[in-house]
Wavefront OBJ file of the C-alpha trace (Angstrom):
o trace
v 0.000 0.000 0.000
v 2.864 2.344 0.827
v 4.498 1.747 -2.575
v 1.178 2.458 -4.320
v 0.775 5.785 -2.494
v 4.367 6.675 -3.380
v 3.767 5.830 -7.049
v 0.582 7.904 -7.090
v 2.381 10.879 -5.562
v 5.151 10.613 -8.156
v 2.546 10.433 -10.938
v 0.829 13.625 -9.757
v 4.145 15.454 -9.338
v 5.248 14.437 -12.847
v 1.949 15.697 -14.271
v 2.443 19.024 -12.551
v 5.959 19.318 -13.933
v 5.234 18.424 -17.550
v 1.769 19.963 -18.104
v 2.155 23.630 -18.856
v -0.401 24.615 -21.507
v -3.924 23.819 -22.743
v -3.709 25.295 -26.233
v -3.853 21.802 -27.735
v -7.543 21.543 -26.904
v -8.263 25.225 -27.554
v -10.923 25.194 -24.806
v -13.404 23.571 -27.176
v -13.027 19.916 -26.218
v -11.517 19.811 -22.738
v -11.063 16.113 -22.076
v -8.411 13.604 -21.065
v -8.889 10.509 -23.212
v -9.101 6.974 -21.893
v -7.562 4.152 -23.897
v -10.801 2.341 -24.798
v -12.360 2.827 -28.224
v -16.045 2.853 -29.133
v -17.362 -0.642 -29.863
v -18.028 -1.627 -33.482
v -21.519 -1.004 -34.874
v -22.083 1.776 -32.374
v -21.904 5.564 -32.129
v -21.048 7.881 -29.244
v -22.669 11.325 -29.485
v -21.196 13.931 -27.126
v -21.832 17.583 -26.391
v -18.842 19.422 -24.928
v -19.792 22.722 -23.265
v -17.547 25.243 -21.583
v -17.670 28.873 -20.563
v -14.723 31.189 -19.901
v -15.665 33.138 -16.786
v -12.409 35.091 -16.698
v -10.208 35.186 -19.797
v -8.452 37.369 -22.359
v -10.340 40.644 -22.835
v -8.491 42.089 -25.840
v -8.521 41.266 -29.558
v -4.935 40.242 -30.348
v -3.680 39.823 -33.942
v -7.282 39.592 -35.149
v -8.207 36.795 -32.696
v -11.359 37.378 -30.643
v -10.969 37.674 -26.851
v -11.845 34.554 -24.895
v -13.493 36.336 -21.971
v -17.150 35.257 -21.633
v -16.971 32.972 -24.668
v -19.239 29.950 -24.574
v -18.153 26.947 -26.618
v -20.407 24.129 -27.750
v -18.726 21.219 -29.518
v -20.505 18.250 -31.041
v -18.391 15.079 -31.164
v -19.493 12.010 -33.124
v -17.395 8.856 -32.662
v -18.115 5.653 -34.584
v -16.584 2.272 -33.750
v -14.890 0.576 -36.715
v -13.844 -2.718 -35.127
v -12.696 -4.007 -31.729
v -9.568 -1.859 -31.771
v -10.325 1.283 -33.822
v -12.722 4.206 -34.140
v -13.060 7.528 -35.965
v -14.304 10.774 -34.434
v -15.549 14.013 -35.966
v -15.889 17.399 -34.219
v -17.973 20.492 -34.952
v -16.747 23.536 -32.982
v -18.989 26.547 -32.269
v -18.682 29.702 -30.173
v -21.137 32.231 -28.733
v -20.162 35.643 -27.381
v -21.720 39.078 -26.987
v -20.985 41.146 -30.073
v -20.264 38.105 -32.254
v -23.315 35.896 -31.755
v -23.208 32.179 -32.492
v -20.478 31.256 -34.961
v -19.008 28.142 -36.516
v -15.355 27.815 -35.490
v -14.095 24.741 -37.371
v -14.083 20.971 -37.762
v -11.646 18.179 -36.891
v -11.440 14.476 -37.729
v -9.784 11.979 -35.384
v -9.045 8.304 -36.199
v -7.789 6.195 -33.283
v -6.463 2.668 -32.702
v -5.754 0.800 -29.476
v -3.943 -2.251 -28.172
v -6.499 -5.122 -28.266
v -7.605 -6.716 -25.006
v -6.308 -10.055 -26.303
v -2.745 -8.776 -25.928
v -3.229 -8.599 -22.135
v -1.102 -5.494 -21.625
v -0.902 -4.268 -17.992
v -2.107 -0.780 -19.006
v -4.543 0.507 -21.607
v -2.786 2.015 -24.634
v -4.173 3.731 -27.712
v -3.061 6.292 -30.288
v -5.151 9.005 -31.917
v -4.290 11.463 -34.658
v -6.380 14.594 -35.192
v -6.396 16.910 -38.201
v -8.562 19.972 -38.566
v -9.350 23.549 -39.462
v -10.349 26.458 -37.245
v -11.133 30.003 -38.372
v -8.385 32.592 -37.933
v -10.532 34.830 -35.689
v -10.467 31.995 -33.126
v -6.975 30.597 -33.744
v -4.151 32.134 -35.813
v -3.026 28.593 -36.688
v -5.865 27.582 -38.990
v -4.738 24.064 -39.983
v -3.268 21.834 -37.293
v -2.310 18.227 -36.708
v -2.019 16.332 -33.437
v -0.826 12.860 -32.505
v -1.892 11.742 -29.040
v -0.606 8.630 -27.259
v -3.030 7.552 -24.532
v -2.137 5.490 -21.475
v -4.534 4.637 -18.662
v -4.844 2.290 -15.718
v -7.452 1.399 -13.097
v -6.049 0.475 -9.687
v -8.869 -0.465 -7.341
v -10.886 2.728 -6.918
v -8.222 4.877 -8.588
v -8.172 5.802 -12.258
v -5.052 7.297 -13.912
v -4.675 8.561 -17.488
v -1.880 10.348 -19.338
v -2.044 11.910 -22.836
v 1.407 13.209 -23.929
v 0.196 14.869 -27.148
v 2.405 16.272 -29.913
v 1.183 19.109 -32.162
v 2.180 20.517 -35.536
v 0.836 23.623 -37.302
v 0.310 23.225 -41.037
v -0.909 26.764 -41.753
v -0.405 29.793 -39.527
v 2.276 31.770 -37.694
v 3.514 28.719 -35.727
v 4.466 26.703 -38.840
v 8.139 27.460 -38.222
v 7.883 26.463 -34.554
v 8.090 22.749 -35.279
v 6.463 20.166 -33.009
v 4.883 21.263 -29.737
v 4.386 19.195 -26.581
v 0.888 19.388 -25.063
v 0.262 16.751 -22.395
v -2.845 16.159 -20.337
v -3.439 13.958 -17.304
v -6.229 12.745 -15.054
v -6.407 11.309 -11.544
v -9.819 10.097 -10.355
v -11.176 8.173 -7.385
v -14.434 6.186 -7.104
v -16.159 7.554 -3.999
v -19.186 5.415 -4.850
v -20.119 3.068 -7.697
v -21.658 6.025 -9.526
v -19.454 8.986 -8.534
v -15.820 9.456 -9.486
v -14.055 12.720 -8.645
v -10.539 14.028 -9.061
v -8.350 16.317 -11.135
v -7.622 16.927 -14.814
v -4.564 18.818 -15.986
v -4.049 20.334 -19.459
v -0.930 21.916 -20.792
v 1.322 23.050 -23.621
v 5.048 23.532 -23.079
v 5.644 24.944 -26.532
v 8.147 23.616 -29.045
v 10.104 20.455 -28.277
v 13.709 21.322 -27.474
v 12.912 24.984 -26.861
v 10.037 25.256 -24.399
v 8.303 28.595 -23.806
v 9.106 30.612 -20.715
v 6.780 30.093 -17.770
v 5.142 33.468 -18.471
v 4.228 32.358 -22.018
v 3.161 28.847 -21.100
v -0.403 27.923 -20.227
v -1.602 25.414 -17.687
v -5.048 24.550 -16.419
v -6.086 22.441 -13.447
v -9.686 21.230 -13.245
v -11.555 19.739 -10.321
v -13.907 17.252 -11.992
v -16.705 14.803 -11.305
v -17.718 11.847 -13.495
v -21.164 10.340 -12.983
v -21.310 6.659 -13.927
v -25.088 6.423 -14.017
v -25.242 3.968 -16.941
v -22.906 2.348 -19.508
v -24.910 4.211 -22.168
v -24.106 7.650 -20.751
v -20.983 9.748 -20.213
v -21.322 12.692 -17.819
v -18.430 14.921 -16.733
v -18.415 18.332 -15.041
v -15.519 20.496 -13.899
v -14.227 23.880 -12.796
v -10.763 24.915 -13.946
v -8.237 27.582 -13.048
v -5.291 28.888 -15.055
v -2.481 30.064 -12.759
v -0.142 31.556 -15.395
v -0.444 34.998 -16.989
v -1.013 33.573 -20.484
v -3.894 31.323 -19.418
v -7.635 31.954 -19.120
v -8.015 32.163 -15.367
v -11.432 30.574 -14.694
v -13.507 28.133 -16.769
v -16.411 25.781 -16.223
v -17.009 22.771 -18.451
v -19.310 19.835 -18.973
v -19.562 16.760 -21.193
v -22.753 14.811 -21.823
v -22.494 11.757 -24.072
v -24.920 9.076 -25.201
v -23.961 5.723 -26.677
v -26.079 4.243 -29.474
v -25.659 0.680 -30.779
v -27.201 -1.158 -33.701
v -25.403 -4.426 -32.986
v -27.817 -7.351 -32.697
v -27.791 -9.131 -29.360
v -27.002 -12.831 -29.627
v -29.784 -15.149 -28.495
v -29.284 -18.158 -26.285
v -31.222 -21.303 -27.311
l 1 2 3 4 5 6 7 8 9 10 11 12 13 14 15 16 17 18 19 20 21 22 23 24 25 26 27 28 29 30 31 32 33 34 35 36 37 38 39 40 41 42 43 44 45 46 47 48 49 50 51 52 53 54 55 56 57 58 59 60 61 62 63 64 65 66 67 68 69 70 71 72 73 74 75 76 77 78 79 80 81 82 83 84 85 86 87 88 89 90 91 92 93 94 95 96 97 98 99 100 101 102 103 104 105 106 107 108 109 110 111 112 113 114 115 116 117 118 119 120 121 122 123 124 125 126 127 128 129 130 131 132 133 134 135 136 137 138 139 140 141 142 143 144 145 146 147 148 149 150 151 152 153 154 155 156 157 158 159 160 161 162 163 164 165 166 167 168 169 170 171 172 173 174 175 176 177 178 179 180 181 182 183 184 185 186 187 188 189 190 191 192 193 194 195 196 197 198 199 200 201 202 203 204 205 206 207 208 209 210 211 212 213 214 215 216 217 218 219 220 221 222 223 224 225 226 227 228 229 230 231 232 233 234 235 236 237 238 239 240 241 242 243 244 245 246 247 248 249 250 251 252 253 254 255 256 257 258 259 260 261 262 263 264 265 266 267
């Protein structure tokens, strides 16, 4: 038990050291991925909602301020087979003076290590390509590759997403590959309630990280409600402690799983 507590402490400390920016998610889809993929012949429909209570108040280089922006993102994820899926995102934003606007779209195929391999941890790999309008992000075309590692230990759940990013069109094209990890630590207080922390970050370019002042980091206190295998429910409140980060956000995820796979009958 002592060694487990020590390992957990080291995990949290490492997350705090490596997670320094949340630009990878752009505050549209604030989520730490688990390794599982959606089952074949099924579809997960999710609505990601978040609101920036305290954020950037100025228009900078033609990009709208984030203060009091509300984001609604629709995510559709279809299972391909037992070890792969493909997701599609529709990003929107609502703000006084700008109304409701379409922000962009992303597509995200993902594969995972099959259960038959009997690995001690869950492992999957997603790659995400997409476009976002320049008034919301100066880097309009981006690519991300996201390794995903997770593990359940009794009532504890741990996940780590050390994502790498590359700009294909925009001012950061010359910056090379950025490092944008995310992490989650959760604990099952009951069979239906899990609570813990999520951490999102972006160090900047590999080999030449941004200064602390220019980095972003966000820590969320979150709750997951496991009311049914068909539903995904997540709520959280996040703070950004660095000068370059939106300082207070609230977020929620509501997902519903639909399946058209026929149930086998027993004679």
